[in-house]
PLY file of the C-alpha trace (Angstrom):
ply
format ascii 1.0
element vertex 320
property float x
property float y
property float z
element edge 319
property int vertex1
property int vertex2
end_header
4.06 4.56 7.53
7.56 6.08 7.01
8.53 3.16 4.92
5.46 3.52 2.75
6.19 7.21 2.14
9.55 6.47 0.80
12.03 5.90 3.60
12.17 2.14 3.11
12.69 -0.03 0.18
11.37 1.23 -3.11
9.79 4.50 -1.91
6.08 5.52 -2.27
5.85 5.43 -6.09
5.86 1.62 -6.61
3.54 1.04 -3.72
1.15 3.57 -5.22
1.52 1.75 -8.57
0.48 -1.53 -6.94
-2.44 0.05 -5.16
-3.68 1.68 -8.34
-3.30 -1.64 -10.16
-5.41 -3.41 -7.52
-7.94 -0.53 -7.66
-8.29 -0.88 -11.48
-8.57 -4.68 -11.25
-11.16 -4.51 -8.61
-13.64 -2.57 -10.93
-13.86 -5.49 -13.32
-16.96 -7.03 -11.83
-18.92 -3.85 -11.64
-17.94 -2.98 -15.22
-18.98 -6.35 -16.57
-22.42 -6.04 -14.86
-22.84 -2.54 -16.44
-22.80 -3.86 -20.04
-25.91 -4.92 -21.87
-23.74 -7.41 -23.71
-23.73 -11.18 -23.18
-20.87 -12.58 -21.08
-19.33 -14.06 -24.25
-19.39 -10.76 -26.00
-17.68 -9.06 -22.97
-15.06 -11.88 -22.69
-14.14 -11.68 -26.36
-14.20 -8.03 -27.07
-12.40 -6.82 -23.83
-9.51 -9.26 -24.59
-9.43 -8.22 -28.22
-9.05 -4.63 -27.01
-6.58 -5.50 -24.25
-4.17 -7.60 -26.41
-2.77 -4.83 -28.68
-2.86 -2.24 -25.81
-0.78 -4.60 -23.66
1.69 -5.40 -26.52
2.25 -1.69 -27.33
2.47 -0.66 -23.74
4.90 -3.39 -22.72
7.08 -2.95 -25.81
7.28 0.73 -25.02
8.02 0.29 -21.26
10.11 -2.77 -21.62
11.80 -2.63 -25.03
13.40 -6.12 -24.83
10.28 -7.85 -23.57
9.51 -9.85 -26.72
13.03 -10.62 -27.87
12.83 -14.40 -27.29
14.96 -17.20 -28.74
14.01 -18.97 -32.02
14.26 -22.60 -32.81
17.38 -21.88 -34.80
18.91 -20.01 -31.88
18.32 -22.97 -29.53
15.68 -23.43 -26.89
12.97 -21.58 -28.80
10.69 -24.61 -29.55
10.33 -25.69 -26.03
9.78 -22.14 -24.86
7.07 -21.49 -27.43
5.27 -24.69 -26.25
5.35 -23.38 -22.69
4.10 -20.04 -23.70
1.20 -21.68 -25.47
0.29 -23.61 -22.33
0.48 -20.67 -20.11
-1.48 -18.52 -22.62
-4.36 -21.11 -22.63
-4.42 -21.06 -18.82
-4.60 -17.26 -18.61
-7.25 -17.12 -21.48
-9.46 -19.53 -19.37
-8.99 -17.19 -16.42
-10.16 -14.18 -18.42
-13.19 -15.96 -19.80
-14.24 -17.56 -16.49
-13.78 -14.26 -14.67
-16.30 -12.56 -16.93
-18.76 -15.44 -16.70
-18.48 -15.60 -12.87
-19.15 -11.83 -12.56
-22.06 -11.99 -15.11
-23.72 -14.93 -13.41
-22.93 -14.50 -9.72
-22.07 -11.64 -7.32
-18.77 -9.83 -7.65
-17.85 -11.15 -4.14
-18.26 -14.81 -5.23
-16.31 -14.23 -8.45
-13.42 -12.32 -6.83
-13.08 -14.42 -3.77
-13.20 -17.75 -5.57
-10.50 -16.52 -7.91
-8.49 -15.66 -4.82
-8.28 -19.35 -4.04
-5.43 -19.55 -6.56
-2.73 -20.10 -3.84
-4.40 -23.38 -3.03
-3.51 -24.73 -6.43
-0.21 -23.07 -6.45
0.75 -24.85 -3.25
-0.51 -28.14 -4.58
1.21 -27.89 -7.96
4.50 -26.08 -7.07
6.34 -29.15 -5.88
5.74 -30.89 -9.18
6.31 -28.01 -11.60
8.89 -25.97 -9.81
10.41 -28.37 -7.35
9.40 -26.39 -4.30
8.85 -28.07 -0.97
5.49 -28.10 0.92
5.84 -26.95 4.54
3.47 -27.19 7.54
2.39 -23.60 6.97
1.38 -24.51 3.44
-0.84 -27.28 4.74
-2.53 -24.96 7.11
-3.22 -22.53 4.27
-4.51 -25.30 2.08
-6.98 -26.42 4.87
-8.13 -22.76 5.38
-8.57 -22.09 1.69
-10.65 -25.34 1.43
-12.83 -24.19 4.43
-13.50 -20.98 2.52
-14.52 -22.81 -0.56
-16.83 -25.04 1.43
-18.56 -21.92 2.79
-19.14 -20.77 -0.82
-20.61 -24.12 -1.97
-22.48 -25.02 1.18
-25.64 -23.18 0.15
-27.22 -21.67 -2.95
-27.56 -17.98 -3.11
-30.87 -16.50 -4.37
-30.73 -15.19 -7.93
-30.85 -11.41 -8.37
-30.81 -9.05 -11.31
-27.03 -8.70 -11.26
-26.41 -12.33 -10.46
-29.01 -14.31 -12.33
-27.24 -17.72 -12.35
-25.38 -18.02 -8.94
-24.66 -21.73 -9.15
-23.01 -21.47 -12.62
-21.25 -18.39 -11.53
-19.73 -20.17 -8.53
-18.39 -22.89 -10.67
-17.02 -20.45 -13.12
-15.32 -18.63 -10.26
-13.80 -21.85 -8.83
-12.47 -22.73 -12.42
-10.96 -19.19 -12.70
-9.15 -19.83 -9.37
-7.78 -23.09 -10.59
-6.45 -21.70 -13.90
-5.27 -18.46 -12.21
-3.06 -20.55 -9.85
-1.77 -22.46 -12.94
-1.13 -19.24 -14.68
0.94 -17.90 -11.83
2.99 -21.02 -11.74
3.26 -20.91 -15.55
4.46 -17.31 -15.60
7.19 -18.20 -13.15
7.92 -21.35 -15.24
8.51 -19.54 -18.50
10.43 -16.65 -16.85
12.85 -18.80 -14.71
12.89 -22.04 -16.72
11.54 -24.16 -13.87
13.65 -27.07 -12.74
17.11 -26.43 -14.15
15.66 -24.82 -17.33
16.91 -21.71 -19.10
15.43 -18.45 -17.97
13.82 -16.05 -20.49
13.34 -12.44 -19.32
10.17 -11.02 -20.66
8.56 -14.39 -21.50
5.81 -14.00 -18.94
4.74 -10.67 -20.54
4.42 -12.25 -23.90
2.37 -15.16 -22.32
-0.10 -12.60 -21.03
-0.53 -10.83 -24.37
-0.95 -14.32 -26.12
-3.55 -15.27 -23.45
-5.59 -12.21 -24.35
-5.44 -13.19 -28.01
-6.49 -16.74 -27.28
-9.35 -15.66 -25.10
-10.61 -13.28 -27.72
-10.51 -15.93 -30.46
-12.12 -18.83 -28.60
-15.09 -16.81 -27.40
-15.63 -14.84 -30.72
-18.09 -17.45 -32.19
-20.20 -17.46 -29.17
-19.98 -13.65 -28.99
-21.26 -13.27 -32.51
-23.90 -15.82 -31.97
-25.33 -14.18 -28.85
-25.54 -10.60 -30.24
-22.75 -9.59 -32.43
-20.67 -6.46 -32.12
-21.41 -3.76 -29.48
-23.48 -0.91 -30.88
-24.51 1.44 -27.98
-22.12 3.99 -26.65
-22.31 2.36 -23.16
-21.35 -1.01 -24.33
-18.45 0.31 -26.35
-17.21 2.36 -23.36
-17.41 -0.65 -21.05
-15.44 -2.88 -23.51
-12.80 -0.14 -23.94
-12.60 0.39 -20.16
-12.30 -3.27 -19.44
-9.56 -3.85 -22.06
-7.51 -0.62 -21.52
-8.08 0.42 -17.78
-8.98 -2.84 -16.12
-6.39 -5.08 -17.86
-3.58 -3.24 -19.75
-2.92 -0.32 -17.52
-2.80 -2.16 -14.17
-0.56 -4.88 -15.70
1.89 -2.24 -16.86
1.94 -0.74 -13.41
2.63 -4.15 -11.81
5.46 -5.03 -14.13
7.09 -1.73 -13.08
6.39 -2.12 -9.38
7.35 -5.82 -8.82
10.94 -5.01 -9.68
11.10 -2.49 -6.91
9.23 -4.05 -4.06
9.45 -7.41 -2.07
7.13 -9.95 -3.47
5.29 -10.22 -0.05
4.46 -6.50 -0.04
3.12 -6.67 -3.56
0.95 -9.70 -2.75
-0.50 -8.02 0.40
-1.19 -4.72 -1.35
-3.03 -6.59 -4.09
-5.40 -7.97 -1.45
-7.36 -4.82 -1.59
-8.74 -5.98 -4.90
-11.06 -8.71 -3.53
-12.08 -6.26 -0.78
-12.98 -3.41 -3.12
-14.70 -5.55 -5.81
-17.92 -6.19 -3.82
-18.02 -2.58 -2.73
-18.00 -1.37 -6.32
-20.80 -3.79 -7.15
-22.81 -2.68 -4.17
-22.27 1.06 -4.83
-23.05 0.96 -8.54
-25.54 -1.85 -8.77
-26.94 -2.37 -5.29
-25.55 -5.92 -5.17
-25.45 -7.42 -1.67
-23.60 -10.71 -1.33
-24.77 -13.33 1.11
-23.18 -13.58 4.64
-21.90 -17.08 3.68
-20.02 -15.60 0.72
-18.53 -12.82 2.83
-17.44 -15.32 5.49
-15.82 -17.55 2.96
-14.02 -14.59 1.43
-12.71 -13.40 4.85
-11.28 -16.94 5.52
-9.60 -16.96 2.07
-8.12 -13.42 2.51
-6.82 -14.13 6.04
-5.21 -17.45 4.88
-3.49 -15.80 1.96
-2.24 -12.86 3.95
-1.09 -15.16 6.85
0.80 -17.43 4.49
2.53 -14.47 2.87
3.70 -13.10 6.25
4.88 -16.56 7.55
6.77 -17.10 4.23
8.52 -13.79 4.53
9.62 -14.57 8.01
10.93 -17.98 7.00
12.85 -16.43 4.10
14.28 -13.69 6.35
15.27 -16.28 8.99
17.00 -18.50 6.36
18.90 -15.45 5.06
19.98 -14.39 8.60
21.30 -17.97 9.25
23.24 -18.01 5.99
0 1
1 2
2 3
3 4
4 5
5 6
6 7
7 8
8 9
9 10
10 11
11 12
12 13
13 14
14 15
15 16
16 17
17 18
18 19
19 20
20 21
21 22
22 23
23 24
24 25
25 26
26 27
27 28
28 29
29 30
30 31
31 32
32 33
33 34
34 35
35 36
36 37
37 38
38 39
39 40
40 41
41 42
42 43
43 44
44 45
45 46
46 47
47 48
48 49
49 50
50 51
51 52
52 53
53 54
54 55
55 56
56 57
57 58
58 59
59 60
60 61
61 62
62 63
63 64
64 65
65 66
66 67
67 68
68 69
69 70
70 71
71 72
72 73
73 74
74 75
75 76
76 77
77 78
78 79
79 80
80 81
81 82
82 83
83 84
84 85
85 86
86 87
87 88
88 89
89 90
90 91
91 92
92 93
93 94
94 95
95 96
96 97
97 98
98 99
99 100
100 101
101 102
102 103
103 104
104 105
105 106
106 107
107 108
108 109
109 110
110 111
111 112
112 113
113 114
114 115
115 116
116 117
117 118
118 119
119 120
120 121
121 122
122 123
123 124
124 125
125 126
126 127
127 128
128 129
129 130
130 131
131 132
132 133
133 134
134 135
135 136
136 137
137 138
138 139
139 140
140 141
141 142
142 143
143 144
144 145
145 146
146 147
147 148
148 149
149 150
150 151
151 152
152 153
153 154
154 155
155 156
156 157
157 158
158 159
159 160
160 161
161 162
162 163
163 164
164 165
165 166
166 167
167 168
168 169
169 170
170 171
171 172
172 173
173 174
174 175
175 176
176 177
177 178
178 179
179 180
180 181
181 182
182 183
183 184
184 185
185 186
186 187
187 188
188 189
189 190
190 191
191 192
192 193
193 194
194 195
195 196
196 197
197 198
198 199
199 200
200 201
201 202
202 203
203 204
204 205
205 206
206 207
207 208
208 209
209 210
210 211
211 212
212 213
213 214
214 215
215 216
216 217
217 218
218 219
219 220
220 221
221 222
222 223
223 224
224 225
225 226
226 227
227 228
228 229
229 230
230 231
231 232
232 233
233 234
234 235
235 236
236 237
237 238
238 239
239 240
240 241
241 242
242 243
243 244
244 245
245 246
246 247
247 248
248 249
249 250
250 251
251 252
252 253
253 254
254 255
255 256
256 257
257 258
258 259
259 260
260 261
261 262
262 263
263 264
264 265
265 266
266 267
267 268
268 269
269 270
270 271
271 272
272 273
273 274
274 275
275 276
276 277
277 278
278 279
279 280
280 281
281 282
282 283
283 284
284 285
285 286
286 287
287 288
288 289
289 290
290 291
291 292
292 293
293 294
294 295
295 296
296 297
297 298
298 299
299 300
300 301
301 302
302 303
303 304
304 305
305 306
306 307
307 308
308 309
309 310
310 311
311 312
312 313
313 314
314 315
315 316
316 317
317 318
318 319
C-alpha cells in the first residue's frame, strides 16, 4: 500500500493513470451495446473519431512521436512496411472487438481478447527471438483450457447478445490479432532481432490502425444504416472514440515509462473484470457460468505468468 501511495517506484500518479485507462477501456462493451447503430457503423465511426484525437493528443504529449526516418534517410522503407502490417493487425482488433460485444456478452468479448498472451508466447520466439520456458508452456495450457470452456457450449441468445456463436469467434479473432499487435508494437519500437529501434513508431502504428479500421468498415457502415443521426448514437460514437480509445491510450503512454511492465499488466487486468459488471449494471446482461469460469482461468494464468516472469528477471539481475 505504501508503495502504491508513492513511496515506491513511480509514485501514485502513474498507477492511477493505468487504473483510469483500464476503467475507460472496460466501458467499451457496455457503450457498444448502448448504440442503436449496426456493429459496422460503430466500428467505423468510433475509429474515425479516435484517429485524429489520438494523433493530436500524442503529438502534444510526445512531440517527437511521429518523426520517423524516410526512405532517403535510410531504413524508412522497411519501417513503413512494418507499420502497415501492425496497423492492419490493430485495425482487425478494433473491428472484431466491436463485433464480439455487439453479438455476444461483454464477458465473452473481453475474456477472449485477454487470450492474447497465448499467441504472444507462441509467436515471440519467431518474431523477437525470445525463448519459451516451462512457465510459458503452463500458461499456454491454461489459456487453452479457458478457451475450451468458452467454446464447449452455446450460450442462449439475449437482447444484448443476439448472436453468441458469431460473437465468440469474433472475440477469439480479436485475441489472436491483439497478441500479434502487442508483438508488432514491440517489433517496430525495438527493431526486433538486431533491427534498428524507432522511438514513437508504436504510437504511429496505433493511429494508422484506427484509420485502417475506419476505412475498411465504412462501406458496410454506410450500407447498414449510414451516418448516426440521433443524439444518443452521436454521443456513443464520440465517447468510444475519445474516452474509450484516445484518452486511456494517452494515459498508458505516460505511465508505462514510469512503472515496471509487470505492474502495468497486472493493473490492466481490472479491465476484463469490470467489463461484464458494466454490461450487467447498464443492460442487465448476465454471462453464463461457463464464460465466467473460462475468464477466471484466463485471468489467473495471465497474472501468474506475469509474476513468475518478474521473479525470473529479478533473479537473473541479482545473479548478474
